Structures are given as C-alpha cells and as structure tokens.
C-alpha positions in Angstrom: -14.4 -13.8 -40.6 -13.9 -17.6 -40.7 -13.7 -19.4 -37.3 -12.6 -23.0 -36.9 -14.1 -25.0 -34.1 -12.0 -27.9 -32.7 -13.5 -29.8 -29.8 -12.4 -32.9 -27.9 -8.9 -33.4 -29.2 -8.1 -35.7 -26.3 -4.4 -35.7 -26.9 -4.6 -37.2 -30.3 -1.8 -35.3 -32.1 -2.1 -37.0 -35.5 -5.8 -36.1 -35.7 -5.0 -32.5 -34.6 -2.3 -32.2 -37.2 -4.8 -33.3 -39.9 -7.4 -30.8 -38.9 -4.9 -28.0 -38.6 -3.8 -28.7 -42.2 -7.4 -28.2 -43.3 -7.8 -25.1 -41.1 -4.8 -23.5 -42.8 -6.1 -24.3 -46.3 -9.6 -22.9 -45.4 -8.2 -19.4 -44.7 -9.4 -19.4 -41.1 -9.0 -16.2 -39.1 -9.6 -17.5 -35.6 -9.6 -20.9 -33.8 -11.8 -22.0 -30.9 -10.5 -25.1 -29.0 -13.8 -26.1 -27.4 -12.6 -28.1 -24.4 -11.0 -31.5 -23.7 -7.7 -30.9 -25.4 -6.7 -33.3 -22.6 -6.5 -36.0 -21.5 -5.0 -38.4 -24.1 -1.8 -40.1 -25.3 0.1 -36.9 -26.4 -1.0 -34.1 -24.1 2.3 -32.3 -24.1 2.5 -32.3 -27.8 -1.1 -31.1 -28.3 -0.7 -28.3 -25.8 2.5 -27.2 -27.5 0.9 -27.4 -31.0 -2.0 -25.2 -29.9 0.2 -22.7 -28.1 2.3 -22.3 -31.3 -0.5 -21.8 -33.8 0.4 -18.2 -34.6 -3.2 -17.0 -35.1 -5.9 -15.8 -32.7 -6.9 -18.9 -30.6 -9.2 -19.2 -27.6 -9.4 -22.3 -25.5 -12.5 -23.3 -23.5 -12.2 -25.6 -20.5 -13.8 -29.0 -20.7 -14.4 -31.6 -18.1 -11.3 -33.6 -19.3 -9.0 -30.5 -18.9 -10.5 -29.7 -15.5 -10.1 -33.3 -14.3 -6.5 -33.3 -15.5 -5.8 -30.3 -13.4 -7.5 -31.9 -10.4 -5.3 -35.0 -10.8 -2.2 -32.7 -10.9 -3.3 -31.3 -7.6 -3.7 -34.8 -6.1 -7.5 -35.2 -6.3 -9.0 -37.2 -9.2 -12.7 -36.3 -9.5 -15.4 -38.7 -8.4 -16.8 -38.8 -12.0 -13.5 -40.4 -13.3 -13.8 -44.2 -13.4 -11.3 -46.1 -11.3 -9.7 -47.8 -14.4 -8.8 -44.4 -15.8 -7.1 -42.9 -12.7 -3.6 -44.0 -13.8 -4.1 -42.4 -17.2 -5.3 -39.2 -15.5 -2.2 -39.1 -13.2 0.0 -39.7 -16.2 -1.5 -36.8 -18.1 -1.2 -34.6 -15.1 2.5 -35.4 -14.8 3.0 -34.0 -18.4 1.9 -30.5 -17.3 4.0 -27.7 -15.9 3.1 -25.1 -13.4 2.6 -22.7 -16.2 0.3 -25.1 -18.0 -1.7 -25.4 -14.8 -2.2 -21.6 -14.6 -3.0 -21.4 -18.3 -5.6 -24.1 -18.4 -7.2 -22.9 -15.1 -7.8 -19.6 -16.8 -9.7 -21.0 -19.8 -13.4 -19.9 -19.6 -16.5 -22.1 -19.7 -18.1 -20.2 -22.5 -17.3 -17.7 -25.2 -19.5 -15.4 -27.2 -18.8 -13.6 -30.4 -20.5 -12.2 -33.5 -19.7 -13.8 -36.8 -20.8 -12.0 -39.9 -23.3 -14.1 -41.9 -24.3 -16.0 -38.8 -24.8 -13.5 -36.0 -24.4 -14.0 -32.2 -22.6 -17.3 -31.5 -22.1 -18.9 -28.1 -19.4 -21.6 -27.6 -19.4 -24.1 -24.8 -18.0 -27.5 -24.1 -21.2 -29.4 -23.0 -23.9 -26.8 -22.2 -23.6 -23.1 -21.2 -24.3 -24.2 -17.6 -21.4 -26.6 -17.1 -18.9 -28.9 -18.8 -20.5 -32.2 -18.0 -24.2 -32.2 -19.1 -25.1 -34.6 -21.9 -27.5 -34.1 -24.7 -27.5 -35.4 -28.3 -29.3 -35.0 -31.5 -32.3 -37.0 -30.2 -32.7 -35.3 -26.8 -36.2 -33.9 -26.5 -36.6 -30.2 -27.2 -38.5 -29.8 -24.0 -35.4 -30.6 -22.0 -33.3 -28.2 -23.9 -35.5 -25.1 -24.4 -35.0 -23.8 -20.8 -31.2 -23.9 -21.3 -30.9 -22.5 -24.8 -33.9 -20.2 -25.4 -32.9 -17.6 -22.8 -29.4 -17.2 -24.5 -30.8 -15.2 -27.4 -28.0 -16.5 -29.6 -28.4 -17.4 -33.3 -26.0 -20.3 -32.9 -24.6 -22.4 -30.1 -21.5 -24.6 -30.8 -20.8 -27.4 -28.4 -19.0 -30.7 -28.2 -18.5 -33.2 -25.3 -20.5 -36.2 -26.7 -18.1 -36.7 -29.7 -20.9 -36.9 -32.3 -21.6 -34.1 -34.9 -25.2 -32.8 -35.3 -27.0 -29.8 -36.5 -30.5 -29.1 -35.0 -32.9 -26.4 -34.1 -34.2 -26.0 -30.5 -36.9 -23.4 -30.5 -35.3 -20.4 -32.1 -31.7 -21.5 -31.5 -29.6 -23.4 -33.9 -27.2 -25.8 -32.1 -24.3 -27.7 -33.7 -22.0 -30.2 -32.2 -18.6 -29.8 -33.8 -17.8 -33.5 -33.2 -14.5 -34.8 -31.8 -11.1 -34.2 -33.4 -9.4 -37.0 -31.6 -12.0 -39.5 -30.3 -15.1 -39.5 -32.5 -18.0 -41.8 -31.9 -18.6 -41.9 -35.7 -16.6 -43.2 -38.6 -12.8 -43.0 -38.3 -11.5 -39.4 -38.9 -11.1 -36.1 -37.2 -14.3 -34.0 -37.0 -14.5 -30.2 -36.7 -16.7 -27.3 -37.8 -16.1 -24.2 -39.9 -18.1 -21.0 -39.3 -18.4 -17.9 -41.5 -20.3 -16.9 -43.5 -22.2 -20.3 -43.3 -21.9 -23.3 -41.0 -20.0 -26.4 -42.2 -19.6 -29.7 -40.3 -16.3 -31.2 -41.5 -14.4 -34.4 -41.3 -10.6 -34.6 -41.9 -9.3 -38.0 -43.1 -5.9 -39.1 -41.9 -3.8 -42.3 -41.7 -5.4 -43.9 -38.7 -3.1 -47.0 -38.9 0.0 -44.8 -38.6 -1.7 -42.7 -35.9 -2.5 -45.8 -33.9 1.2 -46.9 -34.2 2.3 -43.4 -32.9 -0.1 -43.7 -30.0 1.2 -47.2 -29.1 4.7 -45.9 -29.1 3.9 -43.5 -26.2 4.1 -44.3 -22.5 0.4 -43.5 -22.1 -1.2 -46.2 -19.8 -4.2 -46.5 -22.0 -2.3 -46.5 -25.3 -3.6 -49.8 -26.6 -7.2 -48.9 -25.9 -6.8 -45.4 -27.4 -5.2 -46.9 -30.6 -8.0 -49.3 -31.0 -10.5 -46.5 -30.7 -8.8 -44.5 -33.4 -8.9 -47.5 -35.7 -12.4 -48.6 -34.9 -14.5 -46.0 -33.0 -17.7 -46.9 -31.3 -20.7 -46.5 -33.6 -22.9 -43.4 -33.3 -26.0 -45.5 -32.7 -24.4 -47.5 -29.9 -23.3 -44.3 -28.1 -26.7 -42.7 -28.6 -28.2 -45.7 -26.7 -25.5 -45.5 -24.0 -26.0 -41.8 -23.4 -29.8 -42.1 -23.0 -29.4 -43.0 -19.3 -27.1 -40.0 -18.7 -28.7 -37.3 -20.7 -30.4 -34.2 -19.3 -33.4 -35.1 -17.1 
C-alpha cells in the first residue's frame, strides 16, 4: 500500500494540482490530507479538488481549518492576528453549510498500519492538539513525553511547513512539509509512504501560480503570491519558531 501525505495546502490550488499529478504517477492507493487545507486564496477550489479525488482520502483537521470554521460562526480565534481577520472571514464566506459539517467531522489524528513501515500515526501538529510547534532542532527531552507513549513506528506531522526526518527515542517522526506555503525553496512539498518513506518536492510554475493567486478576490492575495515566489528561508523560520516551540 502506498500512502500520499499532503499537509498545509493553504488554499494554493496550483501547488495542490502539481502534487496530485505526482500522486497519480506514483500509484498511490490512499491520500491523507494532514490539516490546513484552508485558509488561503482558493479555498473553494481546493475543497472541491479534494472531494473529487476518486480514491480513498482522509482529511485531518488543522488549526487553519478550525479557525476558518470559527470565523464562519462569527468568532475569529484569539490566536489569529488582527491583520489576518479579513482573510479569515473571506475564507469562511466561501464555505457552505455542508462544508462546515464535513470539516467539523475531520479527526485530529489517524492511525493505520502500512506494510513495510508498521504502525503510523498522522497528526497536524502533535497528537495532543493542532497548534503545538516543534522542529527538527527541538530537543528530544521536550518530545519524548509526547511521542514515546504512542508506540508507533512512525509519526507524520506538518504545521511548521518545513520537511524533516528525525528519531525521537524509538519513534521516527517526519514532517511532510507544506504543499502550498513552504518555508523552504519554492515548490510543493509532500511525503510518500510505503514500503519506505520518501520526502518529496513537486516543482511547478510559481510565476503562473502567483498570477492566478493575484487574480482572486482573496484579501491577502499579493502577500500570498509573494510567498509563493520567494518563501521565507528555513533558517529564518527555525529562528522565529524558537520562542514558540514546546516548553
């Protein structure tokens, strides 16, 4: 069985299209959307694309998805910065009542056995919640109490938008990276499981993608397009996340 792990799409339809083309070529049997399909510049289109995949697909909820639902219900969360409130309300307005029910039912974690790997747990940030931050340089001592009791051979996460592959005690942890908003070189990042573990990057025409984003009514379209063309560096984001990572 081959499983594709797509995390942090953030409404970037051109990036999602690029990854899905690779997924089809890879002969994948199942897709995991690991949270934060939303918010972003093309939320309606990304939701429709995922719902029309035509193969077994499971979505997890991420903090972005959850906050988009909160905005739809009239209460933007306290963790969403003021400058992003308009964008959250715009994303929320793209959802239907059926979308609300569907997203609200997405689980926080998913567990499955993948031949060649073993017991795999999927989560957006950590198995405890969808907001905790850790990176490839977070100390093992902070992570062992979270991951060691899981008794999983592999944990797949996202949230920080940077791929990594590391061991914490007896648990292998990978970050699949971000499809739509990477903090790495331009591209669309994802992971392929079965029978091994592969961290992948799909190249796509970022100039054309940025133009498509700017053509939307998304309130943050210009900033989003700039991020597609020239994402923040991994080193800069590792420094920025230090203050927010697990204590």
